[in-house]
N, CA and C of each residue as an Amber inpcrd file, in Angstrom:
protein
   297
  84.0650000  74.1630000  12.6010000  83.5140000  75.3440000  13.2240000
  81.9940000  75.2760000  13.1560000  81.3690000  75.4160000  14.2930000
  79.9200000  75.4460000  14.3400000  79.4530000  76.8930000  14.2890000
  78.4330000  77.1500000  13.5040000  77.8850000  78.4950000  13.4050000
  76.4380000  78.4590000  13.8590000  76.0920000  79.4030000  14.7220000
  74.7310000  79.5290000  15.2160000  74.3570000  80.9970000  15.1590000
  73.0770000  81.3050000  15.2780000  72.6250000  82.6800000  15.1830000
  73.2000000  83.5120000  16.3250000  73.8690000  84.6040000  15.9900000
  74.4010000  85.5050000  16.9910000  75.8420000  85.2310000  17.3920000
  76.3440000  84.0280000  17.1800000  77.7320000  83.7400000  17.5480000
  78.2330000  82.5480000  16.7500000  79.5470000  82.3570000  16.7670000
  80.1520000  81.1350000  16.2430000  81.3070000  80.7580000  17.1510000
  81.7830000  79.5420000  17.0270000  82.8040000  79.0410000  17.9510000
  83.8260000  78.2040000  17.2100000  85.0380000  78.1720000  17.7780000
  86.1160000  77.3190000  17.2930000  86.7360000  76.6410000  18.5000000
  87.2430000  75.4440000  18.2970000  87.9030000  74.7630000  19.4100000
  89.1090000  73.9810000  18.9070000  90.0480000  73.7680000  19.8200000
  91.2710000  73.0320000  19.5360000  91.5780000  72.1640000  20.7430000
  91.7670000  70.8690000  20.5090000  92.0970000  69.9480000  21.5970000
  93.5040000  69.4210000  21.3780000  94.2740000  69.3760000  22.4660000
  95.6480000  68.8940000  22.3970000  95.9330000  68.0260000  23.6090000
  96.4330000  66.8150000  23.3680000  96.8620000  65.9200000  24.4500000
  98.3790000  65.9000000  24.4860000  98.9310000  66.1050000  25.6760000
 100.3860000  66.1240000  25.8250000 100.9310000  64.8060000  26.3330000
 100.1800000  64.0910000  27.1000000 100.5300000  62.7460000  27.5180000
  99.2230000  62.0860000  27.9660000  99.3080000  60.9370000  28.5510000
  98.0730000  60.2290000  28.9220000  97.3310000  60.9020000  30.0710000
  97.9690000  61.8490000  30.7490000  97.3420000  62.4800000  31.9060000
  96.8480000  63.8960000  31.6560000  97.3260000  64.5690000  30.6160000
  96.9660000  65.9650000  30.3890000  96.3420000  66.1620000  29.0210000
  95.1550000  66.7290000  29.0310000  94.4510000  67.0300000  27.7930000
  93.9070000  68.4520000  27.9030000  94.2350000  69.2790000  26.9280000
  93.7860000  70.6630000  26.9160000  92.7700000  70.8630000  25.8010000
  91.7350000  71.6280000  26.0950000  90.7680000  72.0430000  25.0850000
  90.6570000  73.5530000  25.1790000  90.9400000  74.2210000  24.0840000
  90.7880000  75.6620000  23.9930000  89.5640000  75.9200000  23.1230000
  88.6400000  76.6850000  23.6330000  87.4160000  76.9760000  22.8950000
  87.2030000  78.4840000  22.8890000  86.9850000  79.0220000  21.6980000
  86.7280000  80.4420000  21.5450000  85.3130000  80.6000000  21.0130000
  84.5510000  81.4250000  21.6990000  83.1760000  81.6930000  21.2970000
  83.0880000  83.1600000  20.9170000  82.7010000  83.4150000  19.6670000
  82.5690000  84.7810000  19.1710000  81.1070000  85.1920000  19.2350000
  80.8180000  86.1930000  20.0240000  79.5110000  86.8260000  20.0050000
  79.6490000  88.1120000  19.1980000  78.5460000  88.7790000  18.9190000
  78.6300000  90.0090000  18.1370000  79.3820000  91.1120000  18.8700000
  79.3640000  91.0860000  20.2030000  80.0290000  92.1380000  20.9590000
  81.0760000  91.6220000  21.9450000  81.3930000  90.3280000  21.9220000
  82.3230000  89.7200000  22.8730000  83.0650000  88.5580000  22.2500000
  84.2460000  88.2950000  22.7880000  84.9950000  87.0860000  22.4490000
  85.3450000  86.4090000  23.7620000  84.8700000  85.1830000  23.9370000
  85.0800000  84.4320000  25.1680000  86.0440000  83.2790000  24.8780000
  87.0710000  83.1490000  25.7140000  88.0370000  82.0520000  25.6270000
  87.8090000  81.1360000  26.8210000  87.5760000  79.8530000  26.5500000
  87.4500000  78.8640000  27.6150000  88.6200000  77.8950000  27.5080000
  89.2370000  77.6000000  28.6460000  90.3500000  76.6590000  28.6980000
  89.9260000  75.5020000  29.5810000  89.8960000  74.3080000  28.9910000
  89.5100000  73.0970000  29.7060000  90.7720000  72.2700000  29.9590000
  90.8960000  71.7150000  31.1380000  91.9920000  70.8060000  31.4600000
  91.3750000  69.4920000  31.8980000  91.6670000  68.4340000  31.1500000
  91.1270000  67.0970000  31.4180000  89.6030000  67.0930000  31.4940000
  88.9650000  67.8130000  30.5840000  87.5070000  67.7940000  30.4730000
  86.7690000  68.7600000  31.3720000  87.4520000  69.4950000  32.2350000
  86.7960000  70.4370000  33.1310000  87.2020000  71.8640000  32.7630000
  86.2400000  72.7850000  32.8120000  86.5420000  74.1780000  32.5280000
  87.3500000  74.7450000  33.6880000  88.5800000  75.1660000  33.4000000
  89.4230000  75.7810000  34.4180000  89.3760000  77.3010000  34.3520000
  89.2780000  77.8340000  33.1460000  89.2720000  79.2830000  32.9670000
  88.2530000  79.6740000  31.9050000  87.5630000  80.7610000  32.1550000
  86.7270000  81.4150000  31.1660000  87.1290000  82.8790000  31.1870000
  87.5610000  83.3760000  30.0370000  88.1330000  84.7100000  29.9550000
  87.4190000  85.5000000  28.8720000  87.0190000  86.7260000  29.2080000
  86.4590000  87.6600000  28.2360000  87.6340000  88.4020000  27.6150000
  87.9100000  88.1130000  26.3380000  89.0050000  88.7980000  25.6300000
  88.4540000  90.0810000  25.0290000  89.0080000  91.1930000  25.4280000
  88.5900000  92.4850000  24.8910000  89.5780000  92.8610000  23.8000000
  89.1700000  92.5880000  22.5540000  90.0670000  92.7370000  21.4100000
  89.7840000  94.0380000  20.6720000  90.8270000  94.7580000  20.2710000
  90.6190000  95.9860000  19.5080000  90.2400000  95.6610000  18.0720000
  89.4370000  96.5000000  17.4820000  89.0910000  96.3620000  16.0640000
  90.0190000  97.2870000  15.2760000  91.0360000  96.7130000  14.6690000
  92.0280000  97.4890000  13.9370000  91.8550000  97.2660000  12.4410000
  91.8530000  98.3420000  11.6880000  91.6730000  98.2340000  10.2420000
  92.8930000  97.6130000   9.5750000  94.0860000  97.9780000  10.0250000
  95.3100000  97.4870000   9.4060000  96.3160000  97.1680000  10.5020000
  96.4480000  95.9010000  10.8580000  97.3730000  95.5220000  11.9310000
  98.8200000  95.5410000  11.4740000  99.0640000  95.6320000  10.1710000
 100.4370000  95.6200000   9.6710000 101.2190000  96.8530000  10.1300000
 100.5320000  97.9490000  10.4410000 101.2360000  99.1610000  10.8620000
 101.5940000  99.1380000  12.3490000 101.0960000  98.1420000  13.0810000
 101.3590000  98.0370000  14.5130000 102.4040000  96.9560000  14.7790000
 103.2470000  97.1880000  15.7630000 104.1670000  96.1610000  16.2120000
 103.4250000  95.2290000  17.1620000 103.9590000  94.0170000  17.3580000
 103.3060000  93.0300000  18.2170000 103.0860000  93.5470000  19.6330000
 104.0610000  94.2740000  20.1700000 103.9260000  94.7800000  21.5370000
 102.8070000  95.8080000  21.6430000 102.6030000  96.5990000  20.5990000
 101.5170000  97.5700000  20.6070000 100.1650000  96.8620000  20.6030000
 100.0460000  95.8000000  19.8190000  98.7970000  95.0460000  19.7600000
  98.5240000  94.3860000  21.1030000  99.5650000  93.7980000  21.7110000
  99.3980000  93.1480000  23.0120000  98.9010000  94.1220000  24.0700000
  99.3720000  95.3600000  24.0310000  98.9630000  96.3340000  25.0410000
  97.5130000  96.7700000  24.8540000  96.9310000  96.5320000  23.6930000
  95.5320000  96.9030000  23.4360000  94.5480000  95.8080000  23.8250000
  95.0350000  94.6140000  24.1160000  94.1730000  93.4820000  24.4230000
  93.8880000  93.4480000  25.9220000  92.6250000  93.4040000  26.2610000
  92.2340000  93.3090000  27.6530000  91.7470000  91.9090000  27.9770000
  92.0110000  91.4460000  29.1840000  91.5240000  90.1440000  29.6210000
  90.7430000  90.3380000  30.9130000  89.5620000  89.7640000  30.9490000
  88.7020000  89.8610000  32.1180000  88.2980000  88.4440000  32.5080000
  88.8080000  87.9700000  33.6490000  88.5040000  86.6110000  34.0840000
  87.0500000  86.5130000  34.5300000  86.3300000  85.5510000  33.9870000
  84.9630000  85.2680000  34.4150000  84.9950000  84.1070000  35.4080000
  85.7500000  83.0550000  35.0620000  85.9430000  81.8970000  35.9310000
  87.4340000  81.6050000  35.9660000  87.9720000  81.3330000  37.1460000
  89.3690000  80.9420000  37.2640000  90.1600000  81.8760000  38.1580000
  91.3660000  81.4590000  38.4520000  92.2670000  82.1890000  39.3290000
  92.9770000  83.2770000  38.5400000  92.6740000  84.5350000  38.8290000
  93.2900000  85.6210000  38.0670000  94.7070000  85.9360000  38.5190000
  95.2570000  85.1740000  39.4570000  96.6480000  85.3420000  39.8730000
  97.6120000  84.5080000  39.0320000  97.0940000  83.7100000  38.1120000
  97.9310000  82.8570000  37.2840000  98.4070000  83.6490000  36.0650000
  99.6570000  84.1350000  36.1270000 100.1740000  84.9820000  35.0590000
 100.4650000  84.2150000  33.7730000 100.6970000  82.9220000  33.8750000
 100.9160000  82.1300000  32.6650000  99.6530000  82.1220000  31.8060000
  98.5000000  81.9680000  32.4440000  97.2290000  81.9870000  31.7160000
  96.9720000  83.3690000  31.1390000  97.3000000  84.4100000  31.8930000
  97.1340000  85.7800000  31.4120000  97.9650000  86.0230000  30.1560000
  99.2260000  85.6060000  30.1820000 100.1050000  85.7830000  29.0250000
  99.6100000  84.9510000  27.8480000  99.2110000  83.7030000  28.1120000
  98.7310000  82.8400000  27.0430000  97.4600000  83.4080000  26.4090000
  96.5310000  83.8970000  27.2170000  95.2860000  84.4290000  26.6590000
  95.5570000  85.7040000  25.8530000  96.5310000  86.5050000  26.2740000
  96.9000000  87.6890000  25.4950000  97.5090000  87.2840000  24.1580000
  98.3390000  86.2440000  24.1440000  98.9290000  85.7630000  22.8900000
  97.8540000  85.2080000  21.9540000  96.8930000  84.4800000  22.5030000
  95.7900000  83.9650000  21.6930000  94.9740000  85.1210000  21.1340000
  94.7170000  86.1320000  21.9550000  94.0030000  87.3140000  21.4830000
  94.7370000  88.0190000  20.3620000  96.0790000  88.0810000  20.4670000
  96.8710000  88.7080000  19.4230000  96.7250000  87.9720000  18.0870000
  96.6470000  86.6570000  18.1450000  96.4380000  85.8800000  16.9160000
  95.0960000  86.1980000  16.2780000  94.0680000  86.3840000  17.1090000
  92.7490000  86.7210000  16.5610000  92.7440000  88.1080000  15.9430000
  93.4020000  89.0630000  16.5660000  93.4620000  90.4180000  16.0240000
  94.1730000  90.4070000  14.6730000  95.2780000  89.6840000  14.5740000
  96.0180000  89.6100000  13.3120000  95.2230000  88.8770000  12.2450000
  94.3890000  87.9260000  12.6540000  93.5820000  87.1580000  11.7060000
  92.4730000  88.0090000  11.0910000  92.0990000  89.1130000  11.7340000
  91.0110000  89.9680000  11.2260000  91.4470000  90.9150000  10.1280000
  92.7110000  90.8870000   9.7390000  93.2050000  91.8110000   8.7100000
  92.4030000  91.7070000   7.4520000
């Protein structure tokens, strides 16, 4: 994890075969969380994840947390529901990690 003034970032790269390589990069700013999805080295999606700040996520069910997460496409096709669902699931992991 690289840390810089005002934000920090995490990334995860996964290769599924010789033709497909995914890079997920999350950039945390003080007031925003940006998710970038790269496919074969090119940015395909950039999404502003609007995550709720919850003091205790243990009292919420997963579906309640998912309904609080907003996604705002900056770059990419916003008609792709698979990406929408995946970005919401990734956002849910970040919300639970803030406990």
